[in-house]
C-alpha positions in Angstrom: 6.8 -23.5 22.4 3.0 -23.7 22.5 0.9 -25.8 20.2 -0.7 -22.6 18.6 2.7 -21.2 17.7 3.7 -24.5 16.2 0.6 -24.4 13.9 1.5 -20.8 12.9 5.1 -21.8 12.2 4.0 -24.7 10.1 1.7 -22.5 8.0 4.5 -19.9 7.5 6.7 -22.6 6.0 4.4 -22.9 3.1 3.4 -19.2 2.6 5.1 -17.0 0.1 4.7 -13.3 -0.7 5.6 -12.9 -4.4 5.6 -9.6 -6.3 5.2 -9.1 -10.1 7.2 -6.1 -11.3 8.2 -4.6 -14.6 8.0 -1.6 -17.0 4.5 -0.4 -18.0 2.8 -2.7 -20.5 5.3 -5.6 -20.1 2.4 -7.8 -19.1 2.4 -7.9 -15.3 -1.3 -7.9 -14.8 -1.9 -10.2 -17.7 0.6 -12.7 -16.2 -1.0 -12.4 -12.8 -4.5 -13.0 -14.4 -3.2 -16.2 -15.9 -1.7 -17.4 -12.7 -5.0 -16.9 -11.0 -6.8 -18.8 -13.7 -4.3 -21.7 -13.8 -4.3 -22.1 -10.1 -8.1 -22.3 -10.1 -8.5 -19.0 -8.2 -10.7 -17.6 -11.0 -12.9 -19.3 -13.5 -11.9 -17.1 -16.5 -9.0 -15.1 -17.6 -9.5 -11.4 -17.0 -8.2 -9.2 -19.9 -6.6 -5.8 -19.2 -7.7 -4.4 -22.6 -11.3 -5.3 -21.8 -11.2 -3.7 -18.4 -12.0 -7.1 -16.9 -8.8 -7.9 -15.0 -9.5 -8.9 -11.4 -6.3 -7.1 -10.3 -7.2 -3.8 -11.8 -10.1 -3.0 -9.6 -10.1 0.8 -9.7 -12.3 2.5 -12.3 -9.3 4.6 -13.5 -7.2 1.4 -13.9 -10.0 -0.2 -16.0 -10.4 2.9 -18.2 -6.7 3.5 -18.8 -5.6 -0.2 -19.0 -2.8 0.3 -16.5 -2.2 -0.6 -12.9 -2.1 2.4 -10.5 -2.1 0.8 -7.1 -0.5 -2.4 -6.0 -3.1 -5.1 -5.6 -2.8 -8.3 -3.6 -4.5 -11.7 -4.0 -3.9 -15.2 -2.9 -3.7 -18.5 -4.7 -2.5 -22.0 -3.9 0.0 -24.2 -5.7 1.8 -27.4 -4.7 0.7 -27.2 -1.1 1.9 -23.6 -0.8 -0.2 -20.5 -0.3 1.1 -17.7 -2.5 0.2 -14.1 -1.9 0.7 -12.3 -5.2 1.2 -8.5 -5.3 0.7 -7.1 -8.8 2.6 -3.7 -8.9 2.3 -0.7 -11.2 4.8 -0.3 -14.0 4.3 3.4 -14.7 7.1 5.7 -13.4 4.5 7.9 -11.6 3.6 5.0 -9.3 7.1 3.8 -8.4 6.4 4.4 -4.7 3.7 1.6 -4.9 6.4 -0.8 -6.0 8.8 0.2 -3.3 6.1 -0.3 -0.6 5.4 -3.8 -1.9 9.1 -4.8 -2.0 9.4 -4.5 1.7 7.2 -7.5 2.4 8.2 -9.8 -0.5 9.9 -13.2 -0.2 10.6 -13.0 -4.0 9.6 -11.3 -7.2 9.0 -12.1 -10.8 10.5 -9.5 -13.1 8.5 -9.5 -16.3 10.3 -8.3 -19.5 8.7 -7.6 -22.8 10.5 -9.9 -25.3 10.0 -7.4 -28.1 10.9 -4.2 -26.3 13.7 -5.7 -24.1 14.8 -4.1 -20.9 13.0 -0.8 -20.4 13.8 2.0 -18.0 11.2 1.2 -15.3 12.3 -2.4 -15.3 15.8 -1.2 -14.4 14.3 1.0 -11.7 12.3 -1.7 -10.0 15.3 -4.1 -10.4 17.5 -1.6 -8.4 14.7 -1.2 -5.8 14.6 -5.0 -5.4 18.4 -4.9 -4.9 17.9 -2.3 -2.2 15.6 -4.6 -0.3 17.5 -7.8 -1.1 14.5 -9.3 -2.8 15.4 -12.5 -4.8 13.9 -12.5 -8.2 13.4 -14.5 -11.4 12.9 -13.2 -14.9 10.0 -14.0 -17.1 10.1 -13.0 -20.7 6.6 -12.2 -22.0 5.0 -11.6 -25.4 
């Protein structure tokens, strides 16, 4: 094995692709914004309701306060590089979630502690089953 491929292999050992998935308004983007802030990736917490979330970059997303397309960013934590994919929660954009699941090492399923398990959460959970994506649950709100 060459020295270059050893370097790539070493980097891949500490690289993770993690998706954030849930029903609309469960707090996926809000959770992602806090991860970016607490890992030092951003200097302030972007708020979805203000249209200031880093992850909701499209004008329509900022106006409507929802995620329409999956958005990716990178942060570092405990000597690992984490690629975060913030996925949409609206049923009309389910295909965006499915596309993202194909490249994930794991996912965080966000659940609204007040609303409980909602229909789109069940849908994305089944999609993650289909692609054998390991996941953890995060209860928000």
